[in-house]
Structure formats: structure tokens, C-alpha cells
Z-matrix of the N, CA and C atoms (Angstrom, degrees):
N
C 1 1.437
C 2 1.530 1 108.19
N 3 1.314 2 116.61 1 133.69
C 4 1.454 3 122.60 2 -178.14
C 5 1.526 4 108.15 3 -125.01
N 6 1.329 5 116.80 4 86.20
C 7 1.462 6 122.91 5 179.20
C 8 1.516 7 109.42 6 -123.25
N 9 1.329 8 115.62 7 140.11
C 10 1.450 9 120.67 8 177.76
C 11 1.515 10 107.99 9 -137.08
N 12 1.320 11 117.25 10 128.72
C 13 1.459 12 123.36 11 175.74
C 14 1.515 13 107.90 12 -131.14
N 15 1.322 14 116.65 13 140.26
C 16 1.459 15 120.13 14 -179.21
C 17 1.523 16 109.87 15 -157.15
N 18 1.327 17 114.82 16 158.89
C 19 1.454 18 122.98 17 171.89
C 20 1.517 19 106.71 18 -126.75
N 21 1.313 20 116.23 19 133.80
C 22 1.457 21 120.59 20 179.14
C 23 1.512 22 110.14 21 -168.74
N 24 1.315 23 114.68 22 -164.97
C 25 1.465 24 121.14 23 179.02
C 26 1.524 25 109.39 24 -115.85
N 27 1.331 26 115.16 25 144.86
C 28 1.456 27 120.52 26 176.94
C 29 1.534 28 107.30 27 -66.87
N 30 1.339 29 116.39 28 121.70
C 31 1.465 30 120.88 29 -174.81
C 32 1.524 31 112.74 30 -91.13
N 33 1.319 32 117.82 31 -15.15
C 34 1.462 33 121.33 32 175.73
C 35 1.512 34 108.49 33 -150.98
N 36 1.327 35 116.27 34 147.54
C 37 1.453 36 118.98 35 177.90
C 38 1.514 37 109.46 36 -56.57
N 39 1.337 38 117.30 37 140.30
C 40 1.469 39 120.03 38 -179.78
C 41 1.524 40 111.45 39 -58.55
N 42 1.334 41 115.87 40 141.03
C 43 1.468 42 122.30 41 176.84
C 44 1.520 43 107.41 42 -110.31
N 45 1.335 44 115.91 43 122.36
C 46 1.452 45 121.24 44 -173.63
C 47 1.520 46 110.51 45 -110.47
N 48 1.340 47 115.81 46 140.76
C 49 1.453 48 121.94 47 175.04
C 50 1.512 49 110.84 48 -168.95
N 51 1.328 50 117.08 49 130.94
C 52 1.470 51 122.91 50 177.40
C 53 1.519 52 113.38 51 55.28
N 54 1.318 53 117.82 52 40.27
C 55 1.455 54 121.13 53 177.49
C 56 1.518 55 114.51 54 75.95
N 57 1.336 56 116.51 55 11.27
C 58 1.465 57 121.63 56 179.61
C 59 1.517 58 108.49 57 -122.84
N 60 1.326 59 116.28 58 138.54
C 61 1.459 60 121.25 59 175.15
C 62 1.517 61 108.10 60 -117.67
N 63 1.330 62 115.57 61 135.36
C 64 1.461 63 121.99 62 175.70
C 65 1.518 64 108.68 63 -120.06
N 66 1.320 65 115.79 64 143.65
C 67 1.449 66 121.78 65 177.40
C 68 1.524 67 108.55 66 -157.71
N 69 1.321 68 115.99 67 -177.50
C 70 1.461 69 122.26 68 176.22
C 71 1.517 70 108.86 69 -125.79
N 72 1.326 71 115.89 70 139.71
C 73 1.450 72 122.08 71 175.27
C 74 1.525 73 108.14 72 -107.90
N 75 1.329 74 117.27 73 120.95
C 76 1.461 75 122.32 74 177.57
C 77 1.527 76 108.17 75 -91.16
N 78 1.330 77 115.31 76 122.81
C 79 1.460 78 121.12 77 -179.95
C 80 1.517 79 108.33 78 -118.18
N 81 1.317 80 115.60 79 116.44
C 82 1.460 81 121.11 80 -178.01
C 83 1.524 82 109.65 81 -76.21
N 84 1.316 83 115.85 82 131.43
C 85 1.467 84 121.25 83 176.46
C 86 1.524 85 109.72 84 -78.35
N 87 1.317 86 116.10 85 159.11
C 88 1.462 87 119.42 86 176.75
C 89 1.529 88 110.84 87 -88.22
N 90 1.319 89 116.47 88 1.51
C 91 1.466 90 121.82 89 179.67
C 92 1.526 91 108.22 90 -145.56
N 93 1.328 92 116.74 91 164.49
C 94 1.462 93 122.02 92 173.53
C 95 1.511 94 108.21 93 -102.78
N 96 1.313 95 116.23 94 135.03
C 97 1.463 96 119.58 95 178.00
C 98 1.529 97 109.67 96 -77.02
N 99 1.303 98 116.40 97 174.62
C 100 1.469 99 120.73 98 -177.94
C 101 1.532 100 112.08 99 -62.41
N 102 1.327 101 117.83 100 -22.57
C 103 1.468 102 120.09 101 177.81
C 104 1.534 103 112.09 102 -97.38
N 105 1.341 104 116.65 103 19.31
C 106 1.468 105 124.57 104 177.09
C 107 1.523 106 114.44 105 65.12
N 108 1.315 107 118.06 106 20.84
C 109 1.459 108 121.10 107 175.59
C 110 1.526 109 108.23 108 -85.64
N 111 1.347 110 116.39 109 128.01
C 112 1.459 111 118.93 110 -179.95
C 113 1.526 112 112.84 111 -124.41
N 114 1.349 113 117.15 112 8.77
C 115 1.460 114 121.53 113 -179.89
C 116 1.518 115 109.78 114 -138.35
N 117 1.323 116 115.99 115 138.07
C 118 1.460 117 121.65 116 173.12
C 119 1.518 118 108.26 117 -106.98
N 120 1.335 119 116.79 118 144.99
C 121 1.455 120 122.47 119 179.79
C 122 1.521 121 108.95 120 -115.61
N 123 1.326 122 115.26 121 118.38
C 124 1.457 123 121.98 122 -175.92
C 125 1.528 124 108.69 123 -106.91
N 126 1.343 125 117.96 124 122.10
C 127 1.463 126 120.03 125 177.59
C 128 1.526 127 111.00 126 -72.03
N 129 1.331 128 116.35 127 134.37
C 130 1.457 129 122.18 128 -178.63
C 131 1.519 130 110.09 129 -114.81
N 132 1.331 131 116.39 130 143.03
C 133 1.460 132 123.28 131 173.17
C 134 1.520 133 107.45 132 -130.49
N 135 1.338 134 115.69 133 129.06
C 136 1.459 135 120.84 134 -178.79
C 137 1.525 136 107.38 135 -129.03
N 138 1.339 137 116.57 136 136.51
C 139 1.457 138 121.84 137 -176.72
C 140 1.528 139 111.56 138 -115.24
N 141 1.341 140 115.09 139 158.96
C 142 1.460 141 123.34 140 168.48
C 143 1.510 142 115.47 141 60.75
N 144 1.329 143 114.83 142 -138.59
C 145 1.463 144 122.02 143 -176.61
C 146 1.526 145 111.32 144 -61.98
N 147 1.332 146 116.44 145 -38.21
C 148 1.470 147 120.10 146 177.27
C 149 1.536 148 110.12 147 -61.28
N 150 1.331 149 116.92 148 -36.85
C 151 1.469 150 120.78 149 179.04
C 152 1.520 151 110.83 150 -63.14
N 153 1.335 152 116.67 151 -43.49
C 154 1.468 153 120.50 152 178.20
C 155 1.521 154 110.75 153 -61.18
N 156 1.332 155 116.68 154 -44.86
C 157 1.463 156 120.54 155 179.62
C 158 1.527 157 111.87 156 -65.50
N 159 1.323 158 116.62 157 -43.15
C 160 1.467 159 120.51 158 -179.86
C 161 1.528 160 109.98 159 -61.50
N 162 1.326 161 116.64 160 -44.22
C 163 1.468 162 121.46 161 -179.91
C 164 1.528 163 110.88 162 -63.84
N 165 1.314 164 116.74 163 -39.40
C 166 1.458 165 121.64 164 -176.78
C 167 1.526 166 112.52 165 -76.43
N 168 1.324 167 117.33 166 -34.15
C 169 1.465 168 120.74 167 -170.14
C 170 1.520 169 115.38 168 -100.56
N 171 1.332 170 119.07 169 -14.55
C 172 1.462 171 119.71 170 -175.76
C 173 1.517 172 111.47 171 -119.82
N 174 1.312 173 113.53 172 158.60
C 175 1.460 174 120.77 173 173.40
C 176 1.525 175 107.53 174 -152.10
N 177 1.303 176 116.22 175 169.95
C 178 1.463 177 121.80 176 -178.63
C 179 1.530 178 110.38 177 -53.09
N 180 1.323 179 115.59 178 133.02
C 181 1.460 180 121.66 179 177.90
C 182 1.511 181 114.46 180 97.48
N 183 1.345 182 118.05 181 -17.42
C 184 1.461 183 120.30 182 179.33
C 185 1.521 184 110.65 183 -68.81
N 186 1.333 185 115.72 184 143.50
C 187 1.461 186 121.10 185 176.07
C 188 1.528 187 108.17 186 -90.46
N 189 1.321 188 116.56 187 129.37
C 190 1.465 189 121.83 188 179.84
C 191 1.521 190 110.20 189 -137.16
N 192 1.311 191 114.45 190 156.79
C 193 1.454 192 122.27 191 168.90
C 194 1.515 193 106.80 192 -110.75
N 195 1.321 194 117.39 193 145.79
C 196 1.466 195 120.15 194 179.84
C 197 1.525 196 110.06 195 -133.60
N 198 1.314 197 115.30 196 150.81
C 199 1.460 198 124.14 197 168.81
C 200 1.514 199 106.45 198 -127.40
N 201 1.309 200 116.28 199 136.05
C 202 1.452 201 119.17 200 179.41
C 203 1.511 202 111.67 201 -174.54
N 204 1.314 203 115.32 202 -154.67
C 205 1.461 204 121.10 203 179.65
C 206 1.525 205 109.50 204 -141.88
N 207 1.321 206 115.46 205 154.19
C 208 1.464 207 121.24 206 179.96
C 209 1.522 208 108.44 207 -83.86
N 210 1.328 209 115.56 208 132.16
C 211 1.461 210 120.91 209 177.43
C 212 1.525 211 107.92 210 -123.07
N 213 1.319 212 116.18 211 130.21
C 214 1.463 213 120.49 212 177.03
C 215 1.521 214 108.83 213 -100.46
N 216 1.312 215 115.60 214 155.99
C 217 1.461 216 120.36 215 178.68
C 218 1.519 217 109.33 216 -140.59
N 219 1.322 218 114.36 217 157.97
C 220 1.461 219 121.58 218 -179.79
C 221 1.522 220 106.68 219 -140.72
N 222 1.336 221 116.38 220 131.67
C 223 1.455 222 119.18 221 178.89
C 224 1.521 223 109.47 222 -148.43
N 225 1.320 224 115.97 223 158.33
C 226 1.460 225 122.22 224 177.30
C 227 1.524 226 108.28 225 -108.79
N 228 1.329 227 117.10 226 133.92
C 229 1.460 228 120.61 227 178.20
C 230 1.523 229 109.90 228 -80.67
N 231 1.324 230 116.38 229 -174.65
C 232 1.471 231 121.21 230 -177.36
C 233 1.526 232 112.88 231 -63.43
N 234 1.328 233 118.25 232 -20.86
C 235 1.468 234 122.04 233 177.72
C 236 1.522 235 112.38 234 -91.66
N 237 1.320 236 116.94 235 1.88
C 238 1.454 237 121.29 236 -179.41
C 239 1.521 238 114.16 237 83.43
N 240 1.328 239 116.91 238 2.73
C 241 1.463 240 120.94 239 179.17
C 242 1.530 241 109.59 240 -75.49
N 243 1.317 242 117.04 241 130.52
C 244 1.465 243 121.94 242 -177.87
C 245 1.525 244 110.18 243 -84.33
N 246 1.320 245 115.14 244 133.46
C 247 1.466 246 122.27 245 178.02
C 248 1.521 247 108.66 246 -122.93
N 249 1.325 248 115.50 247 149.97
C 250 1.451 249 121.81 248 178.25
C 251 1.521 250 108.86 249 -119.29
N 252 1.298 251 116.38 250 146.42
C 253 1.458 252 120.79 251 179.06
C 254 1.510 253 109.98 252 -145.53
N 255 1.300 254 115.24 253 174.50
C 256 1.460 255 120.78 254 177.72
C 257 1.521 256 108.94 255 -154.39
N 258 1.309 257 115.74 256 158.54
C 259 1.457 258 122.13 257 171.94
C 260 1.519 259 107.60 258 -158.13
N 261 1.306 260 115.18 259 167.09
C 262 1.456 261 120.60 260 174.37
C 263 1.523 262 106.94 261 -99.22
N 264 1.327 263 116.08 262 120.90
C 265 1.456 264 121.44 263 175.16
C 266 1.529 265 106.30 264 -84.57
N 267 1.323 266 115.84 265 115.48
C 268 1.460 267 121.82 266 -173.29
C 269 1.523 268 110.10 267 -83.96
N 270 1.328 269 115.89 268 124.47
C 271 1.464 270 121.54 269 174.62
C 272 1.526 271 111.15 270 -91.97
N 273 1.329 272 116.76 271 -39.29
C 274 1.461 273 122.83 272 179.60
C 275 1.521 274 108.43 273 -140.69
N 276 1.316 275 115.91 274 145.38
C 277 1.463 276 119.53 275 171.90
C 278 1.515 277 108.35 276 -132.49
N 279 1.329 278 114.97 277 153.32
C 280 1.454 279 122.52 278 -174.69
C 281 1.523 280 108.47 279 -128.52
N 282 1.313 281 116.80 280 124.76
C 283 1.459 282 121.43 281 179.56
C 284 1.517 283 108.47 282 -78.60
N 285 1.322 284 116.68 283 120.51
C 286 1.459 285 121.48 284 -176.33
C 287 1.522 286 113.13 285 -114.93
N 288 1.322 287 118.52 286 -7.24
C 289 1.458 288 120.84 287 177.98
C 290 1.517 289 108.88 288 -69.27
N 291 1.306 290 115.86 289 151.77
C 292 1.463 291 120.17 290 -175.78
C 293 1.524 292 111.68 291 -99.45
N 294 1.317 293 117.59 292 33.43
C 295 1.462 294 121.11 293 178.54
C 296 1.523 295 108.77 294 -134.84
N 297 1.335 296 117.61 295 157.86
C 298 1.462 297 119.71 296 176.35
C 299 1.534 298 110.19 297 -60.73
N 300 1.319 299 117.18 298 147.39
C 301 1.458 300 122.62 299 -175.49
C 302 1.513 301 111.21 300 -105.87
N 303 1.335 302 116.64 301 108.73
C 304 1.462 303 122.37 302 173.03
C 305 1.528 304 112.29 303 49.59
N 306 1.316 305 117.40 304 37.35
C 307 1.468 306 123.22 305 179.72
C 308 1.526 307 112.78 306 58.35
N 309 1.337 308 118.71 307 20.15
C 310 1.459 309 121.10 308 179.81
C 311 1.520 310 111.34 309 -85.28
N 312 1.329 311 117.26 310 -20.91
C 313 1.455 312 119.87 311 -179.85
C 314 1.520 313 109.10 312 -91.21
N 315 1.329 314 117.51 313 156.64
C 316 1.454 315 119.44 314 178.94
C 317 1.525 316 110.77 315 -62.76
N 318 1.314 317 115.37 316 150.75
C 319 1.463 318 120.33 317 179.40
C 320 1.518 319 109.12 318 -73.71
N 321 1.309 320 115.67 319 118.66
C 322 1.455 321 121.05 320 179.30
C 323 1.512 322 108.85 321 -116.03
N 324 1.303 323 116.48 322 147.27
C 325 1.452 324 119.22 323 174.34
C 326 1.523 325 108.40 324 -70.75
N 327 1.315 326 116.77 325 160.30
C 328 1.463 327 120.59 326 178.72
C 329 1.528 328 111.06 327 -58.13
N 330 1.319 329 117.22 328 -37.96
C 331 1.463 330 120.62 329 -179.03
C 332 1.526 331 110.27 330 -65.85
N 333 1.322 332 117.45 331 -43.97
C 334 1.469 333 120.97 332 179.51
C 335 1.511 334 110.07 333 -65.27
N 336 1.345 335 116.88 334 -45.96
C 337 1.461 336 120.74 335 -178.12
C 338 1.521 337 110.58 336 -61.74
N 339 1.332 338 117.17 337 -41.71
C 340 1.456 339 121.08 338 179.40
C 341 1.522 340 110.81 339 -63.56
N 342 1.329 341 117.32 340 -40.42
C 343 1.459 342 119.42 341 -178.56
C 344 1.526 343 111.84 342 -70.45
N 345 1.340 344 118.38 343 -25.51
C 346 1.456 345 121.57 344 178.69
C 347 1.517 346 112.46 345 -84.35
N 348 1.325 347 117.01 346 -20.20
C 349 1.458 348 121.43 347 -175.88
C 350 1.516 349 110.84 348 -79.65
N 351 1.342 350 117.31 349 147.77
C 352 1.460 351 118.87 350 173.51
C 353 1.520 352 109.68 351 -66.47
N 354 1.292 353 116.43 352 159.06
C 355 1.463 354 121.42 353 -177.66
C 356 1.526 355 111.73 354 -86.18
N 357 1.315 356 117.31 355 35.56
C 358 1.459 357 122.87 356 178.33
C 359 1.516 358 107.92 357 -105.69
N 360 1.318 359 116.80 358 130.82
C 361 1.458 360 120.88 359 177.34
C 362 1.530 361 109.10 360 -90.90
N 363 1.338 362 116.07 361 153.14
C 364 1.457 363 121.03 362 177.59
C 365 1.526 364 111.29 363 -54.72
N 366 1.328 365 116.84 364 -35.80
C 367 1.471 366 120.37 365 -178.05
C 368 1.526 367 111.89 366 -67.96
N 369 1.349 368 118.08 367 -16.91
C 370 1.475 369 121.03 368 178.40
C 371 1.514 370 112.62 369 -78.88
N 372 1.331 371 116.40 370 -16.16
C 373 1.468 372 120.19 371 -175.05
C 374 1.518 373 111.02 372 -92.74
N 375 1.337 374 117.37 373 150.17
C 376 1.466 375 120.88 374 -175.97
C 377 1.519 376 114.44 375 -79.14
N 378 1.321 377 119.54 376 1.77
C 379 1.470 378 121.44 377 -177.21
C 380 1.481 379 111.60 378 -130.65
């Protein structure tokens, strides 16, 4: 079984080309490693209609949830040296930020938006 689920923040604006969107998901660790690293960066790949939606609805800093699978790749550079890579191919993404996304959502008054939002503050979350 190859399933991957995560919640994090978009670490770079999505880059779109040929019906594919690539981005990075920053996932904050609950601890600091010995080299003081406290965030992991997961490469994301989104295809087709989901790619169009991801590009239109997200931007750097937005909090999202993703479901997908890990895909590995192997390629040879111009010198014939073999390189290996990986990314998460996103099947579904979930917008978790509490603000309108790139004017794609309907215009809501602050009172309406507040009443629709969960009563969880950003400071309550671990990321």
C-alpha cells in the first residue's frame, strides 16, 4: 500500500507547466533535530484538473492537507550520471487556511466568515 497524508504550508508558489503543477509542502516537526532543523519539505506533483485547481486556489503560505502516494524517479544527466528523486503525487488536497483563496471563494462578510469557521485559532495548531 502506498498512501501518504500530510498537513502543512505551501513553501513556494505552485509552478505550472504542461498540465502539471509542482510545489513544496513545509511540515513543521514537533521537535528540533541535532542540526537544528525543525521543518521538512516534501515535493508535491499534481496532475490534470487537480493541478488547475491547486494552481488557482493556493499560494505560498497557505495551509493545506494532502492525500496521495509517493512516486520515485530515476534519470541520467548529460554526463550519464544516474540520479534518483521522489515526490508525492497528490490525489486530493484540502484548503485549511482561514482566508479567501486568490478571490476564488465567494465574498463573505467578516461576520459570515467567522460563523462558518471552526473555533480553532492558528496558535492552537502545532504547525
